[in-house]
PLY file of the C-alpha trace (Angstrom):
ply
format ascii 1.0
element vertex 302
property float x
property float y
property float z
element edge 300
property int vertex1
property int vertex2
end_header
76.77 -277.79 62.98
76.24 -281.25 64.51
73.84 -279.73 67.03
71.80 -278.08 64.26
71.71 -281.32 62.28
70.59 -283.21 65.37
67.79 -280.71 66.05
66.56 -280.92 62.45
66.61 -284.73 62.58
64.70 -284.69 65.88
62.15 -282.29 64.44
61.55 -284.53 61.42
61.13 -287.55 63.66
58.61 -285.66 65.81
56.60 -284.70 62.73
56.58 -288.29 61.47
55.46 -289.56 64.87
52.66 -286.96 65.02
51.51 -287.83 61.50
51.56 -291.53 62.36
49.36 -290.92 65.40
46.97 -288.86 63.28
46.80 -291.53 60.59
45.98 -294.29 63.06
43.29 -292.16 64.68
41.44 -291.06 61.54
39.22 -294.14 61.45
37.89 -294.11 65.06
36.85 -290.50 64.62
34.46 -291.16 61.78
31.44 -291.90 63.91
32.24 -289.71 66.94
29.16 -288.72 69.07
29.18 -268.77 44.85
32.29 -270.22 43.67
33.59 -269.09 40.33
30.96 -268.90 37.61
32.76 -271.55 35.58
32.73 -274.06 38.40
29.16 -273.28 39.39
28.14 -274.26 35.87
30.04 -277.51 36.12
27.11 -279.22 37.79
27.22 -282.73 39.15
25.06 -285.21 37.32
25.37 -283.80 33.80
25.71 -286.08 30.79
24.55 -289.33 32.37
24.70 -292.52 30.39
23.22 -295.87 31.21
25.32 -298.65 32.70
25.05 -300.43 29.35
26.55 -297.41 27.59
23.33 -296.38 25.83
21.01 -293.44 26.36
20.40 -292.35 29.96
17.03 -293.06 31.61
14.25 -290.70 30.61
14.10 -288.98 33.98
17.85 -288.32 33.73
17.44 -286.80 30.28
14.80 -284.45 31.63
16.88 -283.60 34.70
19.91 -282.85 32.52
17.88 -280.53 30.30
16.31 -278.71 33.25
19.78 -278.28 34.73
20.95 -276.83 31.42
18.02 -274.41 31.34
18.77 -273.27 34.88
22.47 -272.79 34.10
21.62 -270.80 30.97
19.59 -268.33 33.02
16.18 -269.32 31.68
15.16 -269.93 35.28
16.82 -267.45 37.64
17.75 -267.96 41.31
14.58 -267.86 43.43
12.59 -268.20 40.21
9.72 -270.65 39.99
9.84 -273.66 37.71
6.82 -274.58 35.58
4.19 -276.72 37.25
4.36 -280.48 36.76
1.51 -280.36 34.23
3.43 -277.80 32.16
6.65 -279.81 32.37
4.80 -282.90 31.13
3.73 -280.88 28.09
7.25 -279.54 27.51
8.85 -282.99 27.72
6.08 -284.97 26.06
8.48 -286.32 23.42
10.64 -287.82 26.18
7.94 -288.95 28.60
4.36 -288.05 29.45
4.46 -289.81 32.80
4.07 -287.65 35.90
6.29 -290.07 37.81
9.16 -289.47 35.37
8.90 -285.70 35.85
8.92 -286.13 39.61
12.00 -288.36 39.41
13.77 -285.68 37.36
12.89 -283.00 39.89
14.07 -285.26 42.71
17.50 -285.50 41.05
17.85 -281.71 40.94
16.53 -281.40 44.48
19.11 -283.89 45.73
21.84 -281.91 43.96
20.74 -278.78 45.81
19.75 -276.98 42.61
16.03 -276.63 43.34
13.81 -276.64 46.41
10.14 -277.33 46.99
7.97 -274.91 48.92
4.82 -276.38 50.39
1.72 -275.04 48.70
3.74 -272.87 46.34
5.76 -274.98 43.91
9.34 -275.70 42.94
11.95 -272.94 42.85
15.57 -272.55 41.80
17.64 -272.48 44.94
19.13 -269.05 45.51
21.88 -270.12 47.89
25.35 -268.75 47.08
27.87 -271.40 48.00
30.40 -270.65 50.73
33.84 -270.67 49.14
36.14 -272.31 51.66
39.76 -271.53 50.81
41.67 -273.68 53.31
45.11 -272.16 52.72
43.95 -268.58 53.02
41.69 -269.03 56.04
44.30 -270.95 58.06
47.24 -268.64 57.38
48.85 -267.04 60.44
48.31 -263.67 58.75
44.58 -264.25 59.15
44.13 -265.40 62.76
47.44 -263.89 63.90
46.05 -260.41 63.33
42.99 -261.06 65.44
40.64 -261.91 62.57
38.35 -264.90 62.49
39.10 -267.61 59.94
35.43 -267.30 59.01
35.95 -263.79 57.64
37.57 -265.37 54.58
34.54 -267.60 53.98
31.52 -265.39 54.46
32.58 -261.96 53.16
29.69 -259.64 53.99
27.17 -262.35 54.81
25.65 -262.66 58.27
27.42 -265.25 60.44
25.96 -266.68 63.64
27.29 -269.23 66.11
24.77 -271.08 68.23
24.63 -273.92 70.69
28.16 -273.26 71.95
29.12 -275.82 74.59
32.49 -275.76 76.35
33.38 -278.51 78.80
36.35 -280.23 80.33
36.16 -284.01 80.18
38.40 -287.10 80.22
39.61 -287.97 76.74
38.85 -291.31 75.11
41.57 -293.57 73.77
41.26 -292.53 70.12
41.60 -288.81 70.71
44.22 -289.35 73.39
46.43 -291.21 70.93
46.48 -288.42 68.36
46.96 -285.72 70.99
49.84 -287.67 72.48
48.33 -287.87 75.97
47.14 -290.67 78.22
43.53 -291.93 77.89
41.43 -290.28 80.57
43.57 -287.14 80.60
41.53 -283.91 80.67
40.79 -282.06 77.45
38.66 -279.03 76.67
35.91 -279.86 74.21
34.28 -277.02 72.26
31.13 -277.80 70.29
29.24 -275.26 68.16
27.10 -274.86 65.06
27.63 -272.14 62.46
24.84 -270.47 60.48
25.21 -268.20 57.46
22.24 -265.95 56.70
20.28 -268.00 59.23
21.04 -271.32 57.49
22.94 -274.05 59.42
26.02 -274.98 57.38
28.51 -276.71 59.67
28.85 -278.44 63.05
32.31 -278.09 64.59
33.79 -279.92 67.58
37.31 -279.12 68.84
39.52 -280.89 71.36
42.42 -279.07 73.06
44.68 -280.59 75.75
43.71 -279.11 79.10
47.28 -278.10 79.94
47.28 -275.80 76.89
43.79 -274.41 77.41
44.15 -273.81 81.14
43.85 -270.13 82.07
43.03 -269.03 78.51
39.81 -267.98 76.79
39.73 -271.36 75.09
37.77 -272.45 78.16
35.23 -269.66 77.66
32.34 -269.33 75.25
34.06 -266.52 73.33
37.70 -267.31 72.56
38.48 -263.70 71.64
40.20 -262.11 68.61
42.01 -264.68 66.48
40.19 -267.56 68.16
41.73 -270.77 69.47
44.88 -270.49 67.38
45.81 -267.04 68.65
45.23 -268.22 72.23
47.52 -271.21 71.64
50.16 -268.87 70.24
49.97 -266.78 73.40
50.93 -269.79 75.54
53.85 -270.77 73.31
52.16 -273.34 71.08
51.47 -271.38 67.92
50.21 -273.64 65.13
53.01 -274.09 62.61
51.18 -276.35 60.18
47.81 -277.98 59.63
46.51 -281.17 58.12
42.92 -281.75 56.97
41.43 -285.15 56.17
38.20 -285.11 54.17
35.66 -287.77 53.35
32.22 -287.52 51.77
29.39 -289.70 53.04
25.67 -289.68 53.60
24.46 -287.93 56.76
23.16 -289.57 59.89
19.63 -288.80 61.07
21.08 -286.56 63.78
23.11 -284.59 61.23
20.09 -284.18 58.93
18.14 -282.62 61.79
21.07 -280.56 63.07
21.92 -279.00 59.70
18.32 -278.92 58.43
19.29 -280.73 55.26
17.81 -283.35 52.97
18.64 -286.97 53.91
19.76 -287.51 50.30
22.36 -284.72 50.44
25.92 -285.80 51.31
28.02 -284.24 54.03
31.74 -283.57 54.02
33.33 -284.88 57.20
36.54 -282.96 57.77
39.10 -283.49 60.52
41.74 -280.82 61.02
44.91 -281.30 63.07
46.94 -278.29 64.25
50.64 -278.94 64.95
53.01 -276.63 66.80
56.64 -276.16 65.75
57.71 -279.18 67.81
55.25 -281.43 65.98
52.79 -281.71 68.86
49.10 -281.89 67.96
47.67 -278.94 69.88
44.10 -279.07 68.59
41.84 -281.44 66.70
38.67 -280.19 65.06
35.99 -282.46 63.59
33.61 -280.67 61.23
30.46 -281.81 59.45
29.63 -279.65 56.41
26.46 -279.67 54.33
28.07 -280.45 50.96
25.39 -278.55 49.03
26.33 -275.32 50.83
30.07 -275.35 50.13
32.67 -275.04 47.44
36.05 -276.29 48.69
38.91 -274.40 47.06
42.63 -275.25 47.18
44.87 -272.59 45.68
48.63 -273.16 45.95
51.80 -272.59 43.93
53.22 -275.28 41.66
0 1
1 2
2 3
3 4
4 5
5 6
6 7
7 8
8 9
9 10
10 11
11 12
12 13
13 14
14 15
15 16
16 17
17 18
18 19
19 20
20 21
21 22
22 23
23 24
24 25
25 26
26 27
27 28
28 29
29 30
30 31
31 32
33 34
34 35
35 36
36 37
37 38
38 39
39 40
40 41
41 42
42 43
43 44
44 45
45 46
46 47
47 48
48 49
49 50
50 51
51 52
52 53
53 54
54 55
55 56
56 57
57 58
58 59
59 60
60 61
61 62
62 63
63 64
64 65
65 66
66 67
67 68
68 69
69 70
70 71
71 72
72 73
73 74
74 75
75 76
76 77
77 78
78 79
79 80
80 81
81 82
82 83
83 84
84 85
85 86
86 87
87 88
88 89
89 90
90 91
91 92
92 93
93 94
94 95
95 96
96 97
97 98
98 99
99 100
100 101
101 102
102 103
103 104
104 105
105 106
106 107
107 108
108 109
109 110
110 111
111 112
112 113
113 114
114 115
115 116
116 117
117 118
118 119
119 120
120 121
121 122
122 123
123 124
124 125
125 126
126 127
127 128
128 129
129 130
130 131
131 132
132 133
133 134
134 135
135 136
136 137
137 138
138 139
139 140
140 141
141 142
142 143
143 144
144 145
145 146
146 147
147 148
148 149
149 150
150 151
151 152
152 153
153 154
154 155
155 156
156 157
157 158
158 159
159 160
160 161
161 162
162 163
163 164
164 165
165 166
166 167
167 168
168 169
169 170
170 171
171 172
172 173
173 174
174 175
175 176
176 177
177 178
178 179
179 180
180 181
181 182
182 183
183 184
184 185
185 186
186 187
187 188
188 189
189 190
190 191
191 192
192 193
193 194
194 195
195 196
196 197
197 198
198 199
199 200
200 201
201 202
202 203
203 204
204 205
205 206
206 207
207 208
208 209
209 210
210 211
211 212
212 213
213 214
214 215
215 216
216 217
217 218
218 219
219 220
220 221
221 222
222 223
223 224
224 225
225 226
226 227
227 228
228 229
229 230
230 231
231 232
232 233
233 234
234 235
235 236
236 237
237 238
238 239
239 240
240 241
241 242
242 243
243 244
244 245
245 246
246 247
247 248
248 249
249 250
250 251
251 252
252 253
253 254
254 255
255 256
256 257
257 258
258 259
259 260
260 261
261 262
262 263
263 264
264 265
265 266
266 267
267 268
268 269
269 270
270 271
271 272
272 273
273 274
274 275
275 276
276 277
277 278
278 279
279 280
280 281
281 282
282 283
283 284
284 285
285 286
286 287
287 288
288 289
289 290
290 291
291 292
292 293
293 294
294 295
295 296
296 297
297 298
298 299
299 300
300 301
């Protein structure tokens, strides 16, 4: 009984130490190198009021009404909005200024609701958000049976992976600390971009200690059925739990180009840590998501 108690205490200490390393490392990483109908209708930006508590600016009033009309189905996905001249007529009681109409359209464009097509006009964006259910996609039942975690996200939509780069390199101090290895120790770095229906949606960069990746398909372009986590399980370091840290921010110029997104659209920067049963961090994955392409879902028991 004493031996069991000692092992449990040691395991808890290992988990705390791993979490402490992760927490200290979160900051240095920051600058490295159709959901449910109900939620889709719960648009950002609705019901704006001025800072003084009065009526919202005129362009916001127009944007809110256009958003309402889109949500009601008056303008369908891929459907064209009225020309600016027509919108000026429709909202003449609010404002007859072309600049106000353009500001309103810019709000909806920044929210990812509409898109402009050169020489054609403004259209309702037809993109169906990727529903990312973290608990379901990371369950051992998913990757442990040889399925990709992406199968949960994309359903029947076309998924592509491009720009895959796999290299072994000496680890920097920040990543070394969270992985529990010495700075300069070798790690396998996997960098790739994911596209859904030809649209870039996420950039993902993983770091795996070289001693765990050695001799496995983690060092190859294609990691095989079940991906990195199934390969780690095969060498005795099956992920037992995960932690994901998320922060929203504006994209860098490199990220705007990489994900083909508007500079005014936020990204979700997500860092995932995979722990084995001993509490060791066996993989770290930094992901940059186009926030307008995703719905992040967390479904768990009370």
